[in-house]
C-alpha positions, 0 to 999 in steps of 0.5 A: 328656421326652427326646422333647420336648427333641428335638422342641423342638430341631428346631422351634427350628432349623426356625424359624430356617431359615425365618426366615433364608430370609425375610430372604435378599434382602439382595443387597448382602452377598456369599454365603459360598461358599468351601470350609471345614473344620468341626470340631464337638462331638457329642452323641448323646441317650441312647436306650433302644435302645442297651442298657447305655449313657448318651448319647454325646459326641465330635467330627466333623471335615469338609471342605465345598464349595459346588456352586452358590448353594444346593447343597453337599456335605461329607465327614466323619469322626466319633468318640464314646464311650458310657459304661455305665450302671448295669446290671449287666455292661454295657460302654461303647461306642465308635464311629467312622466316615465319611459324605457329606453333601448340603446345601441352603442356604436362604441363603448370607448369611454373617450367617445360613446355614440349611440342610437336610442329609442324609447316608449312611455307615458306622459301626463300634461296638465293645463296650469291654473285649471284642473284639466289634464291628459295622460297619453303614450309616446315613443321617441327615437334619436342619437346621442353620445357620452364622453367620460372624463375624471374630476377630482378622482371621480369618473363622470360622463358628459352626455347629449341626446337629441330625440324626435318625440311623438305623443298620441295627444288628447288636446281635447282633454285640455279644453282644445278642439282637436284630438290629434298627435303631437310631434316635437324635438327634445334635446337633453344635456347633462352628466352620467355617473358610473356606478362601481369600479372602472375596468382596467385596460390590459395590453394583449399578451406579449409573446416570449423573447425568441430563444435558440431551440436547436432540436425544436422541442419548444425548450430553449437550449439554455434550459434543455437538459436533454438536447438533440431529442428527435423531432416529434418527441413529446418532452417535459419542461426540461426538454427530456422525453416524457415517461408516457407519450401523449401519442398523436393527440396533442394540443399546441399553443394558441396563436393570437391576433391583434384586434380585427386582424387575421395577419400573423404577428412576428412573435406568433410566427416564431411560435408556429415555426416550432409547431410545424417542426414538431408536426412534421416529426410526428407525421413520420410516427403517425402516417394518418395524422390529422391537424385541426386548426380552429379560428376564434374572435372576441365579441366586438362586431356583428356575428356574421363579421366575426364568423368571417374573421375567424375563418380568415384567421384559421386559413392564415395559420393553415397556410403558414404551417403548410409553407413550413413543411406540413402537408396541407392535406392533413390540415382541417380548418374550423371557424367558430367566430365569437361563440367559444370564448375561453375568457371574459369579453368584458375586459381588454385582456380577456378579448385579447385571449379570445382573439386566437387560433387553436391547433390540435393533432389526432389520428 
């Protein structure tokens, strides 16, 4: 029965973890990556390998810090009491120790942050009423989640964590007859207290409203003091030709993408229409003109996945420019994945700026 209970708990946490992972794509919510304190009640399931005692109850206190969007670590101290059972002559046990945990978060969404955890440490077990004790190494693995909420203006998190713990246990040091290992399940529930100010989510940049641009120089007709400039002419903020031209070397406005997407939003298509018109005009002045399109992503996801996503974004822009009249033979594409951010990946606003394709021309 106890084995079934443990398996049920583990299965439940597993399903919650992967459900949270599937819902990760809410990029409008700021990731929760602040350092934190963790205060947990612990329950160690009764185990026949731990002779003469019942299930254990205690507490765990720890501090954690994020290393990246997915990885983090914790330092924890813990304490538990194991009352003796009805075995004649049995003694209660007490344990205390510490451990270092590594955590992989499937999502940092504060609404639900599931993770996989693995830890190593040491534990001292005392036989109550005697001077006998043993200090042994252990390791544990398991799953958990944190769900953040606000109470009286303060940020808190509810946390649940289920681990399988293996202790290289010296029962002989406690007066037993065996020197062997001890395996048991440990469930912990409690609160997480984030430290520092909360990151503020920001929406993706909103493209400017479309305007009439008769000469295609990127300046709205209502603000263009030099209407009718030839295609490809480099102009200033008033739409008039610059005194010194930039020649064939020019960088155009970045094209931005929604989270985990390589399709163009309507506002970005309007931006590319102007870019294509300008490049087509420049190609008449510079017959050897080349166009470099480089794709980029934020840091959410694996390196391999982001590399492929950045390649798809670059190819999307190339295809659109080609359909709008730019010779495809002039266009070279590059994919940089998450390796070249232009803003911090710690905030939603920064990640939105990093989800981009850059366009540059040269001879």
